[in-house]
MARRO-129241 format. One line per field, with one value per residue (C-alpha): residue number from 1; x, y, z. Coordinates in Angstrom, 1 decimal. Layout:
BEGIN
vexgu	(NUM ...)
X	(X ...)
Y	(Y ...)
Z	(Z ...)
% end
This chain:
BEGIN
vexgu	(1 2 3 4 5 6 7 8 9 10 11 12 13 14 15 16 17 18 19 20 21 22 23 24 25 26 27 28 29 30 31 32 33 34 35 36 37 38 39 40 41 42 43 44 45 46 47 48 49 50 51 52 53 54 55 56 57 58 59 60 61 62 63 64 65 66 67 68 69 70 71 72 73 74 75 76 77 78 79 80 81 82 83 84 85 86 87 88 89 90 91 92 93 94 95 96 97 98 99 100 101 102 103 104 105 106 107 108 109 110 111 112 113 114 115 116 117 118 119 120 121 122 123 124 125 126 127 128 129 130 131 132 133 134 135 136 137 138 139 140 141 142 143 144 145 146 147 148 149 150 151 152 153 154 155 156 157 158 159 160 161 162 163 164 165 166 167 168 169 170 171 172 173 174 175 176 177 178 179 180 181 182 183 184 185 186 187 188 189 190 191 192 193 194 195 196 197 198 199 200 201 202 203 204 205 206 207 208 209 210 211 212 213 214 215 216 217 218 219 220 221 222 223 224 225 226 227 228 229 230 231 232 233 234 235 236 237 238 239 240 241 242 243 244 245 246 247 248 249 250 251 252 253 254 255 256 257 258 259 260 261 262 263 264 265 266 267 268 269 270 271 272 273 274 275 276 277 278 279 280 281 282 283 284 285 286 287 288 289 290 291 292 293 294 295 296 297 298 299 300 301 302 303 304 305 306 307 308 309 310 311 312 313 314 315 316 317 318 319 320 321 322 323 324 325 326 327 328 329 330 331 332 333 334 335 336 337 338 339 340 341 342 343 344 345 346 347 348 349 350 351 352 353 354 355 356 357 358 359 360 361 362 363 364 365 366 367 368 369 370 371 372 373 374 375 376 377 378 379 380 381 382 383 384 385 386 387 388 389 390 391)
X	(16.9 17.0 14.3 12.0 12.5 11.0 8.3 7.1 7.2 5.0 2.9 2.3 1.7 0.1 -2.3 -2.9 -3.0 -5.1 -7.4 -8.1 -8.4 -11.0 -13.3 -13.3 -16.5 -17.0 -20.7 -20.7 -16.8 -14.3 -14.0 -16.5 -16.7 -16.9 -15.8 -16.7 -14.5 -16.3 -15.3 -18.8 -18.8 -21.3 -21.7 -24.0 -21.7 -20.9 -17.5 -14.7 -12.7 -9.9 -10.5 -10.6 -7.4 -5.6 -6.9 -5.3 -2.2 -1.6 -2.5 -0.3 2.8 2.4 2.6 5.4 7.5 6.8 5.9 3.0 0.2 -2.7 -1.8 -1.8 -5.3 -6.3 -4.8 -6.8 -10.3 -9.3 -8.4 -11.6 -13.9 -11.8 -11.7 -15.6 -16.8 -15.1 -14.0 -16.7 -16.4 -18.6 -16.5 -13.3 -11.6 -12.9 -15.8 -15.6 -18.1 -20.0 -22.8 -22.2 -23.0 -21.0 -23.5 -22.3 -23.4 -21.2 -19.7 -17.7 -14.4 -11.4 -7.9 -6.6 -8.7 -7.3 -3.8 -4.6 -6.1 -2.8 -0.8 -2.3 -2.8 1.0 1.6 -0.6 1.2 4.7 3.9 2.0 3.4 -0.6 -0.5 -4.2 -3.7 -0.8 -3.0 -5.5 -2.9 -1.5 -5.1 -5.6 -2.5 -3.4 -6.7 -5.2 -2.7 -5.5 -8.5 -6.7 -3.8 -4.0 -1.2 -2.2 -1.5 0.7 -1.3 -3.2 -6.8 -9.1 -12.4 -14.9 -18.3 -18.7 -18.5 -15.4 -17.0 -14.6 -16.6 -15.8 -13.0 -15.4 -13.6 -10.3 -10.9 -11.4 -11.2 -14.0 -11.8 -12.2 -9.2 -8.3 -5.0 -3.7 -0.3 -2.4 -3.4 0.1 2.2 -0.3 0.1 3.8 3.7 1.4 3.6 6.8 5.2 3.9 7.3 8.9 6.7 6.5 9.3 8.0 9.3 5.9 5.7 9.5 8.7 5.6 7.7 10.2 7.3 5.8 9.2 9.6 6.0 6.6 10.0 9.1 5.4 4.5 7.5 8.3 12.0 11.7 9.2 10.5 7.2 4.4 1.5 -1.3 -4.2 -3.8 -6.0 -5.7 -3.1 -0.9 -1.6 -1.5 -4.7 -4.2 -1.4 -1.7 1.2 0.2 3.0 2.1 1.8 5.2 7.0 5.1 6.1 9.9 10.3 7.8 9.7 13.2 11.3 10.6 14.0 15.7 13.0 14.0 17.7 18.1 19.7 18.8 20.7 18.0 15.3 17.4 18.1 14.4 13.6 16.3 15.1 11.6 12.4 14.5 11.8 9.4 11.7 12.5 8.7 6.0 7.3 5.5 7.4 5.8 7.5 4.2 3.8 1.1 -1.4 -1.1 -0.7 -3.0 -1.6 -0.8 -3.1 -1.6 -3.7 -1.9 -4.3 -2.2 -3.2 -2.7 -1.4 0.9 2.7 3.5 4.7 6.8 8.8 9.6 10.2 12.8 14.4 14.5 16.2 18.7 19.8 20.1 22.2 23.4 22.1 21.1 18.8 16.4 16.7 15.9 12.9 11.8 12.5 10.3 7.4 7.2 6.9 4.1 2.7 2.6 1.3 -1.5 -2.3 -2.1 -5.4 -4.6 -8.1 -8.6 -9.4 -8.2 -6.1 -4.7 -7.1 -8.1 -6.4 -5.5 -5.8 -3.2 -4.2 -3.7 -7.6 -8.7 -11.3 -14.6 -13.7 -14.0 -11.1 -11.9 -13.9 -13.8 -10.3 -9.3 -7.7 -4.5 -2.3 -0.4 0.5 1.0 3.5 5.2 5.7 7.2 9.3 10.8 11.5 13.2 15.1 16.2 17.6 19.3 21.7)
Y	(28.1 31.8 31.8 29.4 31.5 34.8 32.6 31.4 34.8 35.9 33.2 33.7 37.7 38.1 35.0 33.2 36.0 38.1 35.3 34.9 38.6 38.6 36.2 38.8 38.7 42.4 41.9 38.7 38.4 36.1 34.6 33.3 29.5 28.2 28.7 26.3 24.8 27.2 30.2 30.6 31.9 30.9 33.6 31.6 28.6 27.5 28.5 26.0 26.4 24.6 26.9 30.2 29.1 28.4 31.7 33.5 31.5 32.6 36.3 36.5 34.9 36.8 40.2 38.7 37.7 41.2 43.8 44.8 46.2 44.9 41.3 42.9 44.1 41.0 38.7 41.3 40.3 36.6 37.0 38.6 36.2 33.3 34.8 36.2 33.1 30.0 29.9 28.4 30.5 28.1 24.8 25.8 24.9 26.0 24.6 22.5 24.7 27.9 29.1 32.0 34.5 32.9 31.0 27.8 24.8 21.7 22.2 19.1 19.5 17.9 18.2 18.6 21.8 23.0 22.3 24.6 27.6 27.2 27.2 30.3 32.4 31.9 33.1 36.2 37.1 36.2 38.6 41.4 40.9 40.8 39.6 38.6 36.2 34.6 34.4 32.5 30.3 29.2 28.5 26.4 24.4 23.7 22.5 19.9 18.7 18.4 17.1 15.9 13.9 10.4 10.1 6.1 5.4 8.5 9.5 12.4 11.8 12.7 13.9 15.4 16.5 20.1 19.6 17.6 14.0 11.5 10.5 8.1 9.6 10.5 13.3 12.0 8.5 6.7 3.4 1.7 1.8 4.3 5.1 6.1 8.0 9.3 10.3 13.2 14.7 13.9 15.7 18.8 18.9 19.0 21.9 23.9 23.5 24.6 28.0 28.3 27.5 30.1 32.8 31.2 29.4 27.6 24.7 22.7 23.3 21.9 19.0 18.4 18.5 16.6 13.9 14.0 13.9 10.6 9.5 9.8 7.9 5.0 4.6 6.0 5.6 2.2 2.1 -1.0 0.8 4.1 5.5 6.8 4.6 6.4 4.8 3.1 1.4 2.4 -0.3 1.7 -1.2 0.0 -0.6 0.1 -1.0 2.7 4.7 8.4 10.0 13.6 13.1 11.6 14.3 17.0 15.3 14.8 18.9 19.4 17.3 18.7 22.2 21.1 20.0 23.4 25.1 23.5 23.2 19.7 17.3 13.7 11.6 8.9 11.5 13.2 9.9 9.2 12.9 12.0 8.3 9.4 11.8 9.2 6.8 9.3 10.2 6.6 5.4 8.1 10.7 10.1 10.5 13.8 14.9 15.3 13.2 10.4 10.6 7.3 3.6 1.3 -2.3 -3.1 -0.2 3.2 6.3 8.5 11.8 14.5 16.7 20.3 20.1 17.0 18.8 21.8 19.9 17.6 20.5 22.0 18.6 17.8 21.1 20.3 16.9 18.6 21.1 18.0 15.9 18.3 15.6 17.8 15.0 16.6 20.1 18.3 16.8 20.3 21.6 18.9 19.2 22.8 22.6 20.2 22.4 25.5 23.4 21.5 22.4 26.0 27.5 29.9 31.2 35.0 35.1 31.2 29.6 25.9 23.2 20.8 17.8 16.7 13.0 11.1 12.4 16.3 16.7 18.9 17.2 18.8 19.8 23.1 25.7 26.8 25.2 23.7 21.9 23.7 26.7 29.1 27.1 24.7 26.7 29.7 28.0 26.3 29.8 30.9 28.1 27.9 32.0 31.9 28.5 29.6 33.0 31.3 29.4)
Z	(-14.9 -14.8 -17.5 -15.8 -12.7 -14.4 -16.1 -12.9 -11.4 -13.9 -13.9 -10.0 -10.4 -13.7 -13.6 -10.4 -7.6 -10.0 -10.5 -7.1 -6.1 -8.8 -6.8 -3.8 -2.1 -0.8 0.4 2.4 2.9 1.8 -1.7 -4.0 -3.7 -6.8 -10.7 -13.0 -15.6 -18.1 -15.9 -14.6 -10.6 -8.6 -6.3 -4.0 -3.5 0.0 1.1 2.6 5.9 3.9 1.0 3.2 5.0 2.1 0.4 3.4 3.5 -0.3 -0.1 3.2 1.5 -1.5 0.7 2.7 -0.7 -2.7 -0.2 -2.4 -0.2 -2.8 -1.2 2.1 1.6 0.2 3.1 5.7 3.9 3.9 7.8 8.7 6.8 8.8 11.9 12.1 10.2 10.3 13.7 16.2 19.2 21.2 20.9 19.2 15.8 12.3 10.7 7.5 5.3 5.8 3.2 0.8 3.6 6.0 8.1 9.4 7.1 8.0 11.3 11.8 12.9 11.2 12.0 8.4 8.3 11.8 10.5 7.7 9.8 12.3 8.9 7.3 10.7 11.3 7.5 8.3 11.3 10.0 7.1 8.9 12.5 13.4 17.3 17.3 14.4 16.3 19.3 17.3 15.7 19.3 20.1 17.4 18.1 21.8 20.6 18.2 20.9 23.2 21.3 18.0 19.5 20.7 23.2 23.4 19.9 19.0 16.2 15.4 14.9 12.1 12.1 15.0 15.3 16.3 20.0 19.6 19.6 17.2 14.3 11.3 9.2 6.2 4.5 4.5 3.4 0.1 -1.9 0.5 3.5 6.6 8.0 11.7 10.9 7.1 6.3 4.4 7.9 9.6 7.0 6.9 10.8 10.1 7.6 9.9 12.9 10.9 10.0 13.5 15.1 12.7 14.4 17.9 18.6 21.6 23.1 22.9 19.0 18.8 20.3 18.2 15.2 16.4 17.3 13.7 12.2 14.2 13.1 9.5 9.5 11.9 11.4 7.9 5.5 4.0 3.7 1.1 -1.3 -0.5 -0.2 2.6 3.2 3.1 5.4 8.6 11.4 15.2 15.2 12.6 10.4 6.7 5.1 1.2 -1.0 -2.4 -3.4 -3.8 -6.0 -5.4 -1.6 -1.5 -3.1 -1.4 1.9 0.9 0.9 3.8 5.9 5.0 5.5 8.9 9.9 8.6 11.0 14.1 12.9 12.7 9.7 11.0 8.7 8.5 7.8 5.1 3.5 3.4 1.9 -0.8 -1.5 -1.9 -4.4 -6.4 -6.4 -7.8 -10.7 -11.2 -11.4 -11.8 -14.4 -17.6 -21.0 -21.7 -18.6 -16.4 -13.0 -12.8 -9.5 -8.0 -7.9 -6.1 -6.5 -10.0 -11.3 -12.1 -12.4 -14.7 -14.8 -14.3 -11.4 -11.1 -7.5 -8.0 -10.8 -8.6 -5.8 -7.5 -8.9 -5.5 -4.4 -7.5 -6.6 -3.1 -3.9 -6.1 -3.4 -1.2 -4.0 -6.5 -9.1 -12.2 -13.3 -11.1 -13.0 -16.2 -14.8 -13.5 -16.9 -18.4 -15.9 -16.4 -20.1 -19.7 -17.0 -19.4 -22.2 -20.9 -16.9 -17.3 -18.4 -21.4 -21.6 -20.3 -16.7 -16.2 -13.7 -13.5 -14.7 -12.2 -14.0 -17.7 -19.1 -20.8 -24.3 -23.0 -22.5 -19.5 -17.1 -16.4 -12.6 -11.2 -11.3 -7.8 -5.1 -1.7 -2.3 -5.5 -4.2 -5.0 -2.4 -4.3 -7.2 -5.5 -3.1 -6.1 -7.3 -4.1 -3.2 -6.7 -6.8 -3.5 -3.8 -7.4 -6.0 -3.4 -5.9)
% end
């Protein structure tokens, strides 16, 4: 695996990070909001709250891991834009979207977006020691717990207007349903609080993490199907027979990471982590080594999406560390070969394609946008580098 680690390190430092650094907007702040599949940068495109937070996380983590001051500079640039333009100083929380100059464009508040702000501000503080960023992360943690957590149904709510009146969950629902509770928001609140706890080990954060782990195991996990159900109503009824392969394998290692952060090795949670990984390995890996997207009833979506490949390799390596089963290393080797061949954009100045069809042809989705950021593949690189160097 040493050669893979070296290849991943080069991909991260020579390809992914320089691509995103090249989108820096020194006039209006932040990073340009869109790059087409033809590598045309739209300097007038809106800038998303989630995208900005993920950029901040990526550059902060790059500085923490490499110590290279260039990434500290980019992290500070992203931090300034998030702090000055995305945070609503009147009602609290971060906006969903601002225009290219940083003026509010879509002022809705979503718990998913707030969680990424907590995640990125915590990582920035972790990397730089910045006390102001940590204070902002703590404030947003308090806001999520006050506005975003429903003690009656014991779940994190989803979407609100600017003034924090609850709204239908337009942004994280799909397939014709409107979900009151989603697995996706839940796992990313978990992810955010895990990083916050590492820089601020407050008992309230620990309690929230313990509650999230219990929620995932007792409410969201289906032990018969060895998957996480995706969408729920307010009574915690699952709304769709849907398996999201990428979210499942991502959640498996995020759950493990949260357990490590609080010093827990809960036997049932550990079994869930391993069972999910084996289920994905048994059902979702294509003959070419890639991971398929999802299964809705009997219908399988075999689109190969960039973040699904990235998260699956981390999840499989985490499962290898848990079990010692070298099958997971073989899966990573095949998936990395597929990713190098089909997912990574080999054109000069490119990054990773959004998705690739079963025949190997890239889709026409954007290379950079509100949801397409350096977070999943940067984090894959960091996790693999750090984990393989622990071995």
